[in-house]
MMTF fields as JSON, N, C-alpha, C and O atoms, coordinates in Angstrom:
{
  "mmtfVersion": "1.0.0",
  "mmtfProducer": "UNKNOWN",
  "numBonds": 243,
  "numAtoms": 244,
  "numGroups": 61,
  "numChains": 1,
  "numModels": 1,
  "chainsPerModel": [1],
  "groupsPerChain": [61],
  "chainIdList": ["A"],
  "bondAtomList": [4, 2, 8, 6, 12, 10, 16, 14, 20, 18, 24, 22, 28, 26, 32, 30, 36, 34, 40, 38, 44, 42, 48, 46, 52, 50, 56, 54, 60, 58, 64, 62, 68, 66, 72, 70, 76, 74, 80, 78, 84, 82, 88, 86, 92, 90, 96, 94, 100, 98, 104, 102, 108, 106, 112, 110, 116, 114, 120, 118, 124, 122, 128, 126, 132, 130, 136, 134, 140, 138, 144, 142, 148, 146, 152, 150, 156, 154, 160, 158, 164, 162, 168, 166, 172, 170, 176, 174, 180, 178, 184, 182, 188, 186, 192, 190, 196, 194, 200, 198, 204, 202, 208, 206, 212, 210, 216, 214, 220, 218, 224, 222, 228, 226, 232, 230, 236, 234, 240, 238],
  "bondOrderList": [1, 1, 1, 1, 1, 1, 1, 1, 1, 1, 1, 1, 1, 1, 1, 1, 1, 1, 1, 1, 1, 1, 1, 1, 1, 1, 1, 1, 1, 1, 1, 1, 1, 1, 1, 1, 1, 1, 1, 1, 1, 1, 1, 1, 1, 1, 1, 1, 1, 1, 1, 1, 1, 1, 1, 1, 1, 1, 1, 1],
  "groupList": [{"groupName": "MET", "atomNameList": ["N", "CA", "C", "O"], "elementList": ["N", "C", "C", "O"], "formalChargeList": [0, 0, 0, 0], "bondAtomList": [1, 0, 2, 1, 3, 2], "bondOrderList": [1, 1, 2], "singleLetterCode": "M", "chemCompType": "L-PEPTIDE LINKING"}, {"groupName": "ASP", "atomNameList": ["N", "CA", "C", "O"], "elementList": ["N", "C", "C", "O"], "formalChargeList": [0, 0, 0, 0], "bondAtomList": [1, 0, 2, 1, 3, 2], "bondOrderList": [1, 1, 2], "singleLetterCode": "D", "chemCompType": "L-PEPTIDE LINKING"}, {"groupName": "PHE", "atomNameList": ["N", "CA", "C", "O"], "elementList": ["N", "C", "C", "O"], "formalChargeList": [0, 0, 0, 0], "bondAtomList": [1, 0, 2, 1, 3, 2], "bondOrderList": [1, 1, 2], "singleLetterCode": "F", "chemCompType": "L-PEPTIDE LINKING"}, {"groupName": "LEU", "atomNameList": ["N", "CA", "C", "O"], "elementList": ["N", "C", "C", "O"], "formalChargeList": [0, 0, 0, 0], "bondAtomList": [1, 0, 2, 1, 3, 2], "bondOrderList": [1, 1, 2], "singleLetterCode": "L", "chemCompType": "L-PEPTIDE LINKING"}, {"groupName": "CYS", "atomNameList": ["N", "CA", "C", "O"], "elementList": ["N", "C", "C", "O"], "formalChargeList": [0, 0, 0, 0], "bondAtomList": [1, 0, 2, 1, 3, 2], "bondOrderList": [1, 1, 2], "singleLetterCode": "C", "chemCompType": "L-PEPTIDE LINKING"}, {"groupName": "VAL", "atomNameList": ["N", "CA", "C", "O"], "elementList": ["N", "C", "C", "O"], "formalChargeList": [0, 0, 0, 0], "bondAtomList": [1, 0, 2, 1, 3, 2], "bondOrderList": [1, 1, 2], "singleLetterCode": "V", "chemCompType": "L-PEPTIDE LINKING"}, {"groupName": "GLY", "atomNameList": ["N", "CA", "C", "O"], "elementList": ["N", "C", "C", "O"], "formalChargeList": [0, 0, 0, 0], "bondAtomList": [1, 0, 2, 1, 3, 2], "bondOrderList": [1, 1, 2], "singleLetterCode": "G", "chemCompType": "PEPTIDE LINKING"}, {"groupName": "ILE", "atomNameList": ["N", "CA", "C", "O"], "elementList": ["N", "C", "C", "O"], "formalChargeList": [0, 0, 0, 0], "bondAtomList": [1, 0, 2, 1, 3, 2], "bondOrderList": [1, 1, 2], "singleLetterCode": "I", "chemCompType": "L-PEPTIDE LINKING"}, {"groupName": "GLU", "atomNameList": ["N", "CA", "C", "O"], "elementList": ["N", "C", "C", "O"], "formalChargeList": [0, 0, 0, 0], "bondAtomList": [1, 0, 2, 1, 3, 2], "bondOrderList": [1, 1, 2], "singleLetterCode": "E", "chemCompType": "L-PEPTIDE LINKING"}, {"groupName": "PRO", "atomNameList": ["N", "CA", "C", "O"], "elementList": ["N", "C", "C", "O"], "formalChargeList": [0, 0, 0, 0], "bondAtomList": [1, 0, 2, 1, 3, 2], "bondOrderList": [1, 1, 2], "singleLetterCode": "P", "chemCompType": "L-PEPTIDE LINKING"}, {"groupName": "TYR", "atomNameList": ["N", "CA", "C", "O"], "elementList": ["N", "C", "C", "O"], "formalChargeList": [0, 0, 0, 0], "bondAtomList": [1, 0, 2, 1, 3, 2], "bondOrderList": [1, 1, 2], "singleLetterCode": "Y", "chemCompType": "L-PEPTIDE LINKING"}, {"groupName": "ALA", "atomNameList": ["N", "CA", "C", "O"], "elementList": ["N", "C", "C", "O"], "formalChargeList": [0, 0, 0, 0], "bondAtomList": [1, 0, 2, 1, 3, 2], "bondOrderList": [1, 1, 2], "singleLetterCode": "A", "chemCompType": "L-PEPTIDE LINKING"}, {"groupName": "LYS", "atomNameList": ["N", "CA", "C", "O"], "elementList": ["N", "C", "C", "O"], "formalChargeList": [0, 0, 0, 0], "bondAtomList": [1, 0, 2, 1, 3, 2], "bondOrderList": [1, 1, 2], "singleLetterCode": "K", "chemCompType": "L-PEPTIDE LINKING"}, {"groupName": "ARG", "atomNameList": ["N", "CA", "C", "O"], "elementList": ["N", "C", "C", "O"], "formalChargeList": [0, 0, 0, 0], "bondAtomList": [1, 0, 2, 1, 3, 2], "bondOrderList": [1, 1, 2], "singleLetterCode": "R", "chemCompType": "L-PEPTIDE LINKING"}, {"groupName": "SER", "atomNameList": ["N", "CA", "C", "O"], "elementList": ["N", "C", "C", "O"], "formalChargeList": [0, 0, 0, 0], "bondAtomList": [1, 0, 2, 1, 3, 2], "bondOrderList": [1, 1, 2], "singleLetterCode": "S", "chemCompType": "L-PEPTIDE LINKING"}, {"groupName": "HIS", "atomNameList": ["N", "CA", "C", "O"], "elementList": ["N", "C", "C", "O"], "formalChargeList": [0, 0, 0, 0], "bondAtomList": [1, 0, 2, 1, 3, 2], "bondOrderList": [1, 1, 2], "singleLetterCode": "H", "chemCompType": "L-PEPTIDE LINKING"}],
  "groupTypeList": [0, 1, 2, 2, 3, 4, 5, 3, 6, 0, 5, 3, 7, 5, 8, 6, 3, 9, 10, 2, 11, 2, 9, 11, 12, 0, 12, 8, 2, 7, 13, 12, 5, 11, 11, 11, 14, 1, 11, 14, 3, 15, 13, 7, 6, 3, 11, 3, 0, 5, 11, 6, 3, 7, 3, 5, 11, 3, 6, 13, 0],
  "groupIdList": [1, 2, 3, 4, 5, 6, 7, 8, 9, 10, 11, 12, 13, 14, 15, 16, 17, 18, 19, 20, 21, 22, 23, 24, 25, 26, 27, 28, 29, 30, 31, 32, 33, 34, 35, 36, 37, 38, 39, 40, 41, 42, 43, 44, 45, 46, 47, 48, 49, 50, 51, 52, 53, 54, 55, 56, 57, 58, 59, 60, 61],
  "secStructList": [7, 2, 2, 2, 2, 2, 2, 2, 2, 2, 2, 2, 2, 2, 2, 2, 2, 2, 2, 2, 2, 7, 2, 2, 2, 2, 2, 2, 2, 2, 2, 2, 2, 2, 2, 1, 7, 2, 2, 2, 2, 2, 2, 2, 2, 2, 2, 2, 2, 2, 2, 2, 2, 2, 2, 2, 2, 2, 2, 6, 7],
  "xCoordList": [161.286, 160.008, 159.056, 157.866, 159.498, 158.446, 157.912, 156.688, 158.656, 158.12, 157.021, 156.001, 157.43, 156.281, 155.22, 154.187, 155.166, 154.008, 153.149, 151.924, 153.763, 153.283, 152.541, 151.381, 152.98, 152.396, 151.215, 150.069, 151.551, 150.318, 149.321, 148.165, 149.529, 148.348, 147.732, 146.519, 148.588, 147.781, 146.878, 145.771, 147.261, 146.521, 145.172, 144.163, 145.34, 144.018, 143.265, 142.086, 143.582, 142.906, 142.125, 140.9, 142.772, 142.312, 141.346, 140.188, 141.538, 140.706, 139.384, 138.342, 139.554, 138.472, 137.483, 136.36, 137.923, 137.048, 135.684, 134.639, 135.855, 134.555, 133.501, 132.285, 134.008, 133.158, 132.372, 131.265, 133.307, 132.559, 131.845, 130.755, 132.197, 131.361, 130.075, 128.98, 130.28, 129.443, 128.857, 128.826, 128.515, 128.297, 127.179, 127.382, 126.114, 125.348, 125.887, 125.857, 126.413, 127.236, 128.121, 128.34, 128.853, 130.119, 129.399, 129.963, 128.237, 127.654, 127.271, 127.459, 126.701, 126.469, 127.656, 127.6, 128.864, 129.958, 130.28, 130.302, 130.539, 130.745, 130.044, 130.546, 128.796, 127.977, 128.485, 128.714, 128.583, 129.339, 130.588, 130.824, 131.321, 132.615, 132.574, 133.463, 131.66, 131.506, 130.834, 131.025, 129.997, 129.446, 130.535, 130.372, 131.545, 132.543, 133.208, 133.088, 133.873, 134.439, 135.661, 136.024, 136.468, 137.799, 138.831, 139.721, 138.732, 139.623, 139.734, 140.812, 138.38, 138.276, 139.117, 139.975, 138.905, 139.508, 141.187, 141.933, 141.57, 142.858, 143.338, 144.401, 142.885, 143.584, 143.396, 144.25, 142.53, 142.271, 143.326, 144.059, 143.291, 144.407, 146.117, 146.961, 146.24, 147.457, 147.813, 148.929, 146.749, 146.893, 147.174, 148.085, 146.649, 146.801, 148.012, 148.533, 148.765, 149.916, 150.924, 151.735, 150.767, 151.67, 151.77, 152.781, 150.488, 150.335, 151.061, 151.739, 150.897, 151.438, 152.982, 153.735, 153.532, 154.974, 155.447, 156.422, 154.92, 155.408, 155.406, 156.319, 154.199, 154.166, 155.422, 156.093, 155.721, 156.786, 158.037, 158.749, 158.219, 159.525, 159.823, 160.96, 158.641, 158.63, 158.96, 159.639, 158.31, 158.583, 160.123, 160.584, 160.722, 162.146, 163.214, 164.407, 162.727, 163.726, 164.065, 164.949],
  "yCoordList": [171.219, 171.81, 170.66, 170.827, 169.538, 168.438, 168.149, 168.129, 167.931, 167.623, 168.599, 168.245, 169.911, 170.813, 170.847, 171.298, 170.48, 170.582, 169.187, 169.242, 168.187, 166.861, 167.269, 166.864, 167.976, 168.379, 169.203, 168.863, 170.441, 171.194, 170.38, 170.599, 169.437, 168.858, 167.918, 167.713, 167.336, 166.341, 167.396, 166.99, 168.818, 169.515, 169.844, 169.831, 170.21, 170.475, 169.527, 169.791, 168.311, 166.934, 166.989, 166.878, 167.155, 167.063, 168.132, 167.759, 169.468, 170.257, 170.313, 170.904, 169.713, 169.58, 168.404, 168.407, 167.53, 166.384, 166.568, 166.007, 167.416, 167.457, 168.436, 168.333, 169.29, 169.965, 168.97, 169.104, 168.076, 167.181, 166.215, 165.887, 165.723, 164.508, 165.108, 164.553, 166.228, 166.712, 168.439, 169.337, 168.449, 169.982, 170.597, 171.784, 170.111, 170.777, 170.86, 172.012, 170.048, 170.219, 171.106, 171.746, 171.409, 172.425, 173.845, 174.806, 173.935, 175.259, 175.501, 176.646, 174.544, 174.99, 175.187, 175.869, 174.493, 174.727, 176.172, 176.955, 176.684, 177.988, 179.196, 180.305, 178.801, 179.602, 179.99, 181.096, 178.66, 178.819, 179.579, 180.366, 179.345, 179.953, 181.334, 182.077, 181.761, 183.139, 184.188, 185.387, 183.164, 183.714, 183.771, 184.444, 183.12, 183.008, 184.52, 185.299, 184.741, 186.036, 185.865, 184.74, 187.076, 187.088, 186.487, 185.739, 186.752, 186.04, 184.677, 184.082, 184.03, 182.555, 182.168, 181.295, 182.795, 182.485, 182.575, 181.728, 183.688, 183.955, 182.871, 182.392, 182.373, 181.222, 180.068, 179.21, 179.769, 178.558, 178.362, 177.38, 179.304, 179.776, 179.522, 178.82, 180.276, 179.853, 178.373, 177.859, 177.841, 176.206, 175.609, 174.781, 175.815, 175.064, 175.201, 174.143, 176.364, 176.764, 175.834, 175.069, 175.998, 175.394, 173.783, 173.116, 173.319, 171.917, 171.437, 170.409, 172.23, 171.898, 172.083, 171.271, 173.312, 173.218, 171.915, 171.317, 171.502, 170.298, 169.194, 168.369, 169.087, 167.855, 167.977, 166.967, 169.213, 169.453, 168.89, 168.001, 169.461, 169.43, 167.745, 167.274, 167.004, 165.826, 164.791, 163.767, 165.406, 164.878, 164.865, 164.045, 165.877, 166.161, 165.423, 165.511, 164.649, 164.087, 162.953, 162.189],
  "zCoordList": [354.037, 353.535, 353.374, 353.639, 352.968, 352.526, 353.94, 354.066, 354.982, 356.397, 356.992, 357.583, 356.718, 357.115, 356.253, 356.748, 355.038, 354.005, 354.589, 354.691, 354.886, 355.418, 356.673, 356.736, 357.656, 358.961, 358.585, 358.876, 357.845, 357.562, 356.968, 357.333, 356.082, 355.512, 356.549, 356.562, 357.438, 358.526, 359.305, 359.658, 359.637, 360.36, 359.99, 360.695, 358.485, 357.659, 357.67, 357.907, 357.461, 357.534, 358.929, 358.894, 360.149, 361.547, 361.513, 361.698, 361.308, 361.54, 360.382, 360.667, 359.235, 358.558, 358.728, 358.226, 359.378, 359.869, 360.54, 360.208, 361.506, 362.516, 361.457, 361.615, 360.485, 359.821, 358.573, 358.053, 358.381, 357.285, 358.012, 357.544, 358.985, 359.811, 360.474, 360.388, 361.11, 361.97, 361.765, 362.606, 360.597, 360.229, 361.077, 361.332, 361.547, 362.601, 363.751, 364.183, 364.49, 365.617, 365.532, 366.56, 364.391, 364.201, 364.245, 364.768, 363.723, 363.782, 365.13, 365.54, 366.022, 367.4, 368.29, 369.313, 367.821, 368.572, 368.188, 369.137, 366.949, 366.608, 367.218, 367.399, 367.509, 368.158, 369.636, 370.126, 370.187, 371.628, 371.722, 372.639, 370.826, 370.907, 370.563, 370.981, 369.861, 369.35, 370.782, 370.986, 371.614, 372.907, 373.989, 375.007, 373.778, 375.107, 375.052, 374.106, 376.171, 376.671, 375.996, 375.649, 375.731, 375.145, 376.183, 375.781, 377.262, 378.49, 378.295, 378.301, 378.076, 378.012, 376.87, 377.0, 375.72, 374.483, 374.521, 374.03, 375.155, 375.284, 376.159, 375.763, 377.182, 378.041, 377.299, 377.525, 376.468, 375.786, 374.683, 374.562, 374.005, 373.074, 373.578, 373.02, 374.695, 375.23, 375.765, 375.706, 376.252, 376.611, 375.489, 375.499, 374.587, 373.261, 372.777, 372.424, 372.616, 372.104, 372.99, 372.468, 374.395, 375.223, 375.167, 375.383, 374.829, 374.608, 373.482, 373.486, 372.488, 371.06, 371.191, 370.654, 372.013, 372.038, 372.841, 372.386, 373.832, 374.491, 373.704, 373.738, 372.805, 372.124, 370.998, 370.787, 370.289, 369.366, 370.117, 369.651, 371.255, 372.032, 372.422, 372.46, 372.681, 373.198, 371.674, 371.606, 370.727, 369.401, 368.803, 368.009, 369.337, 368.922, 369.725, 369.435, 370.805, 371.569, 370.803, 371.189]
}
């Protein structure tokens, strides 16, 4: 559980950094994401999940 909380904390830090460092650019990025098609977002989400799964698998070796 400690490892999970540590990983979750790191994810939150990495996710929050762009909003803290570049708030105006993040607003523009969010507008572009909102305008993207559902199919594009599905493909991006799938690619990110597969990449994350590969990284986790590599980390467990």
